[in-house]
N, C-alpha and C positions, 0 to 999 in steps of 0.2 A: 503494500498499500503505499504511495508516494503520499510525502509530507511537504509540506510549502515550507519555506526558510522561515525560522524565527521572528524574522521583520516584515512576513508576507500581510497585511493590510485582508488576504483574504478576499472571497466575493469573483466573480463572471469577468469585472472590468480592472479589478485589482493592476495588472500589468498592463493595461493599455496605453498606446503608443511611448512603448517602453523600447523598440527595437527587438535587438537579440538579445538584450540585457536578460540574465535570471534574476527573478523577482524578488530575491534573499539580497541581491547588490545594494549600496545604500545610493548609488544616484535611482537604480529603479522604484527604489522605496519610496523617495524623496517625490518622484513622478506620481507613482500612485497615492503617496500622500497630498498631492495637490490637486488632483481629482478629485478627491474623496472629500479633503475638510473645505470647509465653506469660506469668505471672506478673504481668501488669498494666503491664507495659514500656514497650508503646504508650502507654497511656494516659497511663503520667508523662512521657514524651516529648511528649504533646499540653501537657500543664499546662507542662512547661519549656520549651516555644519559645513559650507563649502569643500562638499567633499573632495577627495584626491589631495588636499592641501598638506598631507603627510609624504605624499609620491616629489614632492619638490626636495628631497632633504632637508639638508641642513645650509641650504645656500638664502641668502638674504630675496628676497618678493624683490622684484620689479618695482620700484614705486610707480604709482598712479597717478593722473594728474586729477586734480579735484575732479569732482562731480561736479555739473553745473544747474542741478536739484538739491536742495539741500535735505539731509538725508537726519534724520533724529539720533542723536548718541547715543540717548538710553539713559540720560542724567536722570536722576529723579527729583530733580527741578527745572526750573524754565531756563533754556541757556540758548546760545545761538549758536554752538558748534557742533561742527559736523566731522563723525569718524574719519571720512574719508580726507580730511584736511590735517589732522595728526600726523605728524612723522614722527615713528618714535627715535629715529636713529640720531636726534638732537636731543633726545628725553634720557632720565636718570634716575634713577629712584627715590632722586632726594624733588625731583617734579610731581611724584604722587603724593599724598596725602600721609602726614598732616600739613603739607607747607600751603601754604595760602594761595585761594584761587585754584586749586589745582583738582577739584572734585571731578570736572569736566574729565579732565587728562586721567585719572583715576579711574572712572567707570568704561573710557573708554579702552584704557589698556587692560581691565579686567576682564572684559567682552571680548577682547582678543582671544584672552585667554579658555576663556569659556567655547570659544569659538574651537580650537585647538581641540580642546577634551572634548566635547561633542561630538567632530568627525573623529576622533579616536573611540570613540563607544560605539559608534554605528559599524564603523571598519571591525572593530573587535569580536562583533555577531556576523559579519558577512562570510559565509564559509568559504567564499573566491580568495580570500585574503592569507596572507602565512601565519600561521600559530603564531613564528618567532622568524625575525629575518637575523639569522645566526652569524656571529664573526668571533675569531679566537682572541683571548682577551689583549694581545699584543696588538691585532690588530685595529681591535677597536678605540684603543688608546691611542694608536697613529690618525684615526680617522677622522679624528675630532679631538679640539684642542681643550680636554677639561683641567687644566691646571688654574691655579686662584693667582688673581694676578693685585698687584697693589692699586692698578687705576681699577676704578669703577667703569662697569661695562656699558652699554646703552640699554636703554627698554627694545630696541631691536634685536640685541643682541640674547638676549634676555628672551624673548620668543621664540628664536631662532634654538637657544638651547632647549627649549621646553620640548619645540618640537623633534628635535634629536632625540632627547630623551625615551619618548613615547615612540620614534621610529625603531629603536630597540630591545623596547619594553617588549616582555614576552606577553602575550595578551591572554592572560589569566581569565577572561568573559568567553573566549571563543569556544564555541561548543565541541572542539575536537582539543580542546586542553584538557587531559587526566593525568596530570602528572604530578598532582600533591591530593591530599584532602580537601583542600580548600581550594572552590575553583567557582567559576561564574560572576557575574554581578547585577547585584539587584539595584534597581533604579532609585528606590525609595531610598533603601540603604546608604547611596550613594548621596544622596541631597541629605539626608541626615550628618551623612560625613561632614558635608560643604555647611551644614549649618552650624555643625560642633566647633569646627577649625575659624570659622566667623565669631562665635561664642567667644573660643579664645578663655574658657576657663578650666579652674582647678576642681577635683572634685572632695576637697579634706572638710570644706565645711559648707554648713545650710547658707549661711551669710554670700557667701561668693557664688553658689552652683544650685538657688534653690530649688528650681523645678527639676535638676539633672538628678540630684540627691532624694528629691522626691519621687523620678520615675526609677530610679536604681532600687529604692523601697518597696516599690507594688512589684515591679517585675520581679525580684529576687522571692518574695512571696508567692508570686505566682508559680514560678519554677519547684519552690519548694514543695508546693500543695500538688502538682504535676509529679514529683518523687513520689509524694503519699505521707507526707508527713504531717500530722493532724493539725487543719487549718493553717497550715505554713508557718507555721513555728519553725525557731531558728533565726539562722544568721546566715549572713554571705558576702560576699565582695567581687566584684569584677578586675583581676587580676589582666598583667600584660602575656599570658598565653597560658595553655595546659599547664608546661613546664613549672610556672610560677605557684600555679593553684595548684597543680598535687605537691611543690614543696610546702606550702601553707599547711596542706593537710598535716604531713609528717614534722612538721613546726606546733601543731597544735595537742596530736598526738603526744607525742612530748611532753610537750609541759602537761596537759591534762595528767598526764602517770607522774611526774616530778617538776612540781611548777616551781621549786625552787631553782634551776635551771636557769630560769630568766635573770637571775641577780649573780649565781656561782659560778653557772658555767657548767660545762662538760665534766668537769674534776671531780661536781658533790654528784654524778648520777654514777648506777652503776653500767657496764660496757652495755648497749642497746642491740638488739635485733630486728630488722624489717624484713618482709613476705612479701614477693612479689613471682609472676609470672617467668618465665624462659622467656617469652614473646612479650613480656610488657614494657611500655615505654623508657626510653633509654633516660627519662626527666627521673624515674625513682631513685636511681644509685646518682646522677646529679646533684640531687638533694639532699641525701645523705651525706654527698661528700662537702657542700655551700655548709649544713648545720655542722658539720667536727663529728656526725657520726661514723662516717666514712663508707665507702664504696664493700669493704669485706666486710662487714654487719649486714649489707643488704645482700638475703640469701634468694636463692631464683629454685623456685617450686615447679617439679614438671608438666608437659603439658601434653595429652593427648595428640592424635593424629591430627584435629579440624585444630587444635590449639588452643584447648579449655584446661585451663589449671585445673590438674587433678587433687580433688580435696584430701586424701588417704596422705598423698605425698607431703601434701602443708602440714597435716596434723601430725605423718612422723619426722619433720625437722622441727617445728616449733618444741616438741620433748625433746629434741637431740642438744638443740640451741640452751634448752631449760638446762639439762645435765652439764653441760658444758660452762656454768655459770653465767651465760647471756641472759640477756630480761628481754623475752618479744613484747613488743610495745605496737608496730604497727604490720598490717594486712595489707596490701592494693589489690584489690581486683580489678581485672579490666573489662569494661563493656564497649568492645568494639577494640580490637586489638589493631597497630598501625599496619601490620601486614597482612595478616588472614584474614583481621574481622571477624574474630573469634569472642565469644562472652564468654567469660566462666562462669560457673555456677554459683550463681550468688546466695540461695537461700544454704545449699550445704556451708560455703565459706562464710556465712554469717554464724550459723550453729558454732563454726567451730572458734570463731573470735569472742563468741559468747564463752562457751566452754573455759578460755583460759584469760578473758580478760583482757581482749588487746584490741586496741581501736580497729575499726573495717573501715576502709576508704575506696569509694569506687572510681576510678579510671574512667568515666565515659567520655573523656574528650571527644572523641570520633563517633561514641555511640550512645553517647547521651542522649541525643536528638532523637532516637527513636520513640522515646518517651511522647511525642507529639501525636506517633501513629498507633491507632487503636488494633491496627492488625498486626504490628510490629513489636509493641511495647511489652509485650510475655518477656523476652528476650531480656530482659533485664528485672525478670520476677523475682524479689528480696532487694531490692535498691532500698526501697522505703529503714531495710532494718540497717542499712548505712551508717557511720557516725559521722561522714562526708562524700559530697560528691563534686566531680569536677565536671565538668558542662560545658560545651566550646560551641556554642550557636556561630561561628565564625567557619564552621565547615560544613555538614550538610544543611544546616540549615538557611546556608548562603549571606551569611552577615557579613558585612567588608570587614575585613582584619583591621585591629584583633577585636577579638569580644568570647572571653574566657570568663565563665562564673566558677567561684566555689561555695559550694554549698553545705553549711555546718547545721549539724539537729540541735545542738544544744546553744541557746541563747546565751552572751553575754562572754560567752570562752574567749572567741577574737579578743574580745576588748581588752580582758584579761590578763591575756598573753602578750599582746605587743605597744599597749598601748604604753607612752611615755609623757602624758602629764604636760604638753609642752604650751606653757601659759601665753605664748605670741599668737598661738595660733586655736588654743582650746581653754578659753575662759571660763571659767564658773559661771561669770554671774552676768552669761548673755540674756538676752529678752526674750530666749524662743526657748523650744524643747531642746535640749543639747543631745538627745537620743538620735539628731537628726546629723549630728557634727563625725562624720563616720571617718573621718582620717586617720585617728589615733587608735583606729584596730588594724592598718595595714601598714607594709612595712615600706611602703612608700610614702613619700611628702607628696610630690608632686603625682598626680594620678590623672590619667586622662577622662577625659568623657568618653565610655565606650557605650554605655549604658542606652545612648539616645537611636542607634541604627537598628538595635533588637527590638526596644520598646516601640521606634514609627514603623519598621516593619508587621511587628505584630499589630498592629493598629490597622494596615493597611490589608494585611490577608487574614487576619483572624487564625485561630488556632487550627480550623481544617483547612487556612492557607496553606500552610506550613507542612500539614498531614499532609496533602495531596504532591506538595512536593518532594517527600520523603519516600512517598510510596512510588511515586514515577520514578526514580531513582534507582530506586530495588525493583522495581519492575524492568530498566533497561539491566540490570545487572541478572537478572533471572535469563531475558534474552540472550545475553553475552554467552553466558553460561550453558545454556542449553544448544546454543548454535556450536559451542567448539566442544564439546565435551565429547563428540565420536566424531569429529573431522578430520581426516587424513590429515597427518600433519601438527596436531597438538596434541599436548596431555596435559593431565587438571596434575595441581603439585598435590592434592589431597583429594582423597575421597568425599563425594556429599557434596549438596547443595552448599553454596557461600551462604554464613549467616550473616554476612552485610555486604554492602557494594563490590567488597574487595572480589575479583576474579582471579586467581593466580595460577597462571598456567607457563609451560612450554611451546616455544614455536618450536618445532624440528625440521630445518631445511632439509630437500629431498637429498641432498651427497651425504646427511647421518643418518637417515631414518635405519638404514637395513644394514648397520655396523652391528657386528656382532661383537667384538671386542669392546665389555662394558666400560673397564676405565678412558679407553680412547673415545669411545662414543662422549662418555661424560666431562674430559676435556676439553672436545670442541665443543658440545651443546653450553659450557660458562662462556664462550666469547660468541655466543650467537647474540643474545639480546643487547650487551652493548654494542654491539656492531650496526644492526638495528637502529638502536636507541640513536646511534650516532648521525645516522643519516634519517631519519625523521627531523633532526636538528636542522641538519646542512638542507636539506629542501622546505622545510617551515612546513610541513604539512598537520602535524600532529603531535604529539606529548606523551610518552605512557612511561610508568615509572618500571625498573628492575630492579631484582638484589636478590642476594643467594642468602640463604636462611639455614642455621645449623649445618649437615652435610649436603644441604640440598644446594646445587650448582645454583647461577643465574637464572631467575627467571619471570615473567614478565607478571607484574602487582596491577592491576587494571581497577582505578576507582573511579565511581562517578557521585558525584556531587553537584553538580551544574543543571539546572532546572532549563536549560536551552536546548541542554542534547537531548538526540532522539536515535529512532531506530536506523535511519541511514546513516547515520555518525558512527554506528555501533558497527553498521557490514562495513565502511571506509576506513575503520581499525583494521579489520581482518584484512581487507584487502591490501591496506597497505603495507600490515606485515609480512604478508606472504610474495609483495610485488620488492621490498626492500632486502627481503632476507632471504631468496630462491636461490641464489647465485653462492652461497654460502655453504 
């Protein structure tokens, strides 16, 4: 079944008067818009986007003579300036606000930047464009002058730098970019990011971020309700990423068991032991290193063939640790492992944690968003029994980076663990409820506004919108799995249907399919995925990740989190792998 491009307006006349162009190309989309929208809005949008702008590269555009007819500059107050009459080669940042009488110049400059961004957005969703214009590092350094100078550059040069930066950027919104867990670009989330950058405030107190602080309070409460904690009780915070959220959880677990560590340090506590699966994220060990617990104190638990932690081995290793004088204090179960997408058995793990009085953390950075889906949330059964949960909406929910939440079941614990009572920020005699000054429970002082992107997208989509988006991505992964599991030249890394959108497989080129020497075959197979990936990047057609795992040689890890992806994009990926690897 043929599907129209992401930018298609639909309808019989959507592609009228577009010549031989595909309905999914930016220019055709603009022309279709012009015929669909009233009042000339479509034509104005085409002019705004200036489709093809990025094809000019980093060369300055030729100066155009002023238009005879005055065009509005876009200022928010009455003025006589025109956008066409502004020459940026003679202007510098000092000519923009807050310089006197610089309103018009500032608005026109920012409109130029918006034009560049809008053109890039449309190009990113066009399947006829490259995912990447790849250059080797030395080549890219030589191709452009990225060095910082003593003298200021003109605004014209600044705009050229903006164009060049996006020209060589990876189009992570492209429907055929599958390289990371976080892909796609949501327009409401993007608008929210623009707004928070414009507001340019800090999240540490209600007095400087009143609305944002309240939105964080409301959203975290809603997320705790979805986890399953009664009435959304508990605490939480948005952090710079899942690695920091996981470290917060380990910090809280240590403080809960040994509160004196806050003042006296690690010298006052026995040697601790943390437990996580062999397939867990590296941030668990990194957090242990940062907190002075040590990576050797992180004990990795065996997993089954599908990548799920084996509870019996967890209990065995806890007992072993206790016998050797270690104090088990933290278990990190994973809901959606990075490579296999596996969900650890949370109910069985929670029983063990309760039995030995150990803090249970669920790293749901990748899989936590499945809680939004009635069809898939069963994979996290038992999450409500956890002491803390990491959940990254910037992955499966497509919230622009960064957006990671740590949810904590016990209210007040974060405050006790992290507060330092800085009186220049957290005065106790303010005229409002001090519980909304959230900065003292964070490790950071300066904290970016990450909440508004998630909150505004949630308002725009509703819970059912996120659910539909997540379900679609999982349906696409099922389609890929079912298409290649019995296809000649493909071999699955593990048996069984993938639990998340991770589909892990080897592609076996014709030259090695019938090799009888297993070691020789394995040696050749290890080189296949890196070569195909390199060719993907050089052609710029698509990107997908690969890696080894344990004793398994390099394989492709295909993940889907972009709601713009279609069945045709999955078909394209398969065909491209075969095209680029047939001679290996």
